[in-house]
C-alpha positions in Angstrom: 114.0 90.9 111.2 112.7 87.3 111.6 109.3 88.2 109.9 111.0 89.9 106.9 109.0 88.3 104.2 105.9 89.8 105.7 107.4 93.3 105.4 108.6 92.4 101.8 105.2 91.2 100.8 103.4 94.3 101.9 106.1 96.8 100.8 107.3 95.0 97.5 110.7 95.5 98.9 113.6 92.9 99.0 115.0 93.7 102.4 117.9 91.0 102.0 119.0 92.7 99.0 118.9 96.0 100.8 121.1 94.7 103.5 123.5 93.2 101.2 123.7 96.4 99.1 124.2 98.6 102.3 126.8 96.2 103.5 128.7 96.7 100.3 128.6 100.5 100.9 125.7 101.5 98.9 123.0 103.9 100.3 119.3 102.6 100.9 117.6 103.0 97.6 114.3 104.7 99.3 113.6 106.6 102.5 111.1 105.5 105.0 108.5 108.0 103.6 108.9 106.6 100.1 107.8 103.2 101.2 104.2 102.3 100.7 102.2 99.5 102.2 99.6 97.5 100.0 97.7 94.6 101.2 97.8 92.1 104.1 100.3 89.3 105.0 101.0 86.8 107.8 103.6 84.3 108.5 102.9 81.0 110.1 105.5 78.4 111.5 105.0 74.8 112.5 107.3 73.3 115.2 107.9 69.9 116.0 108.2 69.6 119.9 107.7 67.1 122.5 105.3 68.3 125.2 106.3 65.4 127.5 109.9 66.8 127.6 109.0 70.4 128.2 108.4 71.3 124.5 112.1 70.6 123.5 112.6 70.2 119.8 111.6 66.9 118.3 112.9 64.8 115.4 111.1 62.4 113.2 109.4 61.8 109.9 107.2 64.2 108.4 104.5 62.0 107.1 102.4 64.7 105.3 102.8 68.1 104.1 100.8 69.8 101.5 100.8 73.5 100.2 98.4 75.1 98.1 99.3 74.9 94.3 98.3 78.3 93.6 97.0 81.5 95.5 93.3 82.7 95.3 92.6 84.9 92.3 93.9 88.5 93.0 96.2 87.3 95.7 100.0 86.2 95.8 101.5 83.4 97.9 105.2 83.0 99.3 106.0 79.7 100.7 109.5 79.3 102.3 110.3 75.8 104.0 113.1 73.8 104.9 111.3 70.4 105.3 109.8 67.8 102.9 107.7 64.9 103.3 109.4 61.7 104.2 
């Protein structure tokens, strides 16, 4: 599941860990009916594409990238990135 972090955030479940456990022969630790949902989550992606070339991926220098240092009170935040400034 590409958007598995969203599911993990609202269920409190580590789906990748579950996949590894099942792959090693273990049973799922919970049934679907035992999984509860809490809160809201969203995922955002930023792409570098060249519109003049049919929106093909583009390379270059990322000059500015800043994420919040903390989540608002009562919230949690998960940031996964494969890029950095410079």
